[in-house]
N, C-alpha and C positions, 0 to 999 in steps of 0.2 A: 398693767395689773387694777383691777376695780375694786372698789371698797365691798366689803363682805357685813351683810346687814346683819347677820346671826352672830352676836358676841359670845365668846367662850366665858365660862364662869369657873370658877375654881374658889377653894377656901384654905386657909391656913389657920393654924391655932399656934398657941404657946407662944405666943410673941416676947421677944424682949422690947419693952418700949422705953422710951425716957421718962424718968420720973416725972418730970415737970411739964409733960408734953402740953398739957391745956392751960398752960400759964405764960407759953413763948409765942411770941410774933415775928414774922417777916422772916430775915434771912436766918435767926437762930430757930425757928421753928422748923425751916426747909431740912436745917443741918441737925438737928433733933430726929427728924422722919427719915433721914436717908438711910441708916443703920437698918431701921425696922424694912425698908423697900430692898435693901441688899438681901436680908434674911428670905424676905419670899420670893426674889428672883424678879422685880421689876426694876428696870434701867430706864433710863430718859430724862428729861426735861419735866420738873416739877411746876406746873403751870400756876397753881394756886393752893392753899389748904383752907378749908372750911371746918372750923370746929363747932360741933352742934351740941350745946352744952347739958341740954335737959335730955338727951339720949344717949349722952357720954360717947359722943362720935367723934371721928376726924376723917373727911373725905378729901380724898388726896388723887386729883387726878394727874396724869402721868403722860407725856408726850414723845414719842420718837415720830421721825417722817415717815408716814403711812400707818402706824397705829397707835391707837389711843387708848390708855387703861386707867382704869376708874379703882382705886383703893378705898375701900368701907371699912375703918377701922375701928371696932368695937373696944372701947378703954377698959372696960370692967372685964369683959371675959376673956380680953387678950388675943382674937379673933380677927381676922381680915377677910372680906369679902373681895374678890379680884375679878373684875368686868375686863375682857380685852374684846377691843374692835378693830379691825384692818380698817384703814379709811381710803386706801388708794392712793395713786401715784399722784394726782393731783391735788390731794390735799396735803400730802407732803411737800409738795412743792409753795403750797402755800403758808406752813410751818415754817419751811427753811425761810420763806421772804420776811414772814414777820419776828421771826426769833432774833434777829440782832438790833431791833427795833425799841423806843424807849417805854415799851409795855411793862408795867410792874417791874420797874428796875429795881426795887429792894430785893426781890427773889430770882429774877433772871438770871441766867448764864449759870446755872446751877448743876448743870450736868457736863462734863468734860468736853464731849464731843459737839456740844453747841457753843462752847468757849472757842474752838479751833474753828467750827464753822462763822463765827462772829469776827476771829482775825481774818480769815480768808475774804469775806464780806468786804469788811473795811478797809483789807488791802488792796483789793480788785477797784473799790470805788477811787482810791486816792491814786492807783496808777492809772485808771480811766481820766482822772482830773488832769494829771500832769501830761499824759499824753495828748490830749485835747489842747489845752493851752500852750504845750512846746509846738504842736502841729499847728495852730492858730500865727504864732509867731514867727515861724519858719515858713508860711504861708505868706506873710506879708513882706520877710526880710528877701526871700531869694524867690524873686519874679522868673529866671530862667526855668525853675524847675514846677511851674504852675501847671503845665501841660501834661506833666509825668504824675504830678500831684490829681489831677482830674482823670487820668487813666487809673491810677490806682483807688482813688474813689469809686468809680464806675465798679470796677472788679469787686470790691468790697461789699458794693450795696448787691451786687450780682448774686455774689456767693452767699449773701446774708440771706436773701429772700429765695434762693435755692434751697437753701437747709431748711428755712421755715415752710416751704412748699414741700419737702421731701419729710419732714416730720409730721405735716397736716392730713397726708395721704398714705 
């Protein structure tokens, strides 16, 4: 899947907006904007929210792996301009890689599927850490099994590089 350089545009009107949208910040602002996003059918992780007071607008970039959506909400007319752009599989991997990290922690993980992804990523890291430490311990303690360990290590390296080769061609 490749990215689509031509974004799709649509508009929505008669939006129900939180009354104090221009006075909120951080997580409270994300929680106040979420019903409006649901109303116009935009799902995903809110990246940040930029309030432009002079123009009475709120800009909300929303991301799901492989797609970026920019919602430009006009607070006076209660309308929204929605711009969707497919970003492709490589950008989706970057989004998934960055999402559990320490970036914008005040508003991150505001979409259920990213919270699930965070849990899976953290569990995988802890599991790999445990397997590594226990493997090193067993390597030191069980000297008779070192030959078997070397064979399994070589088989794992062979299968890893085989998968990388298959995916790259």
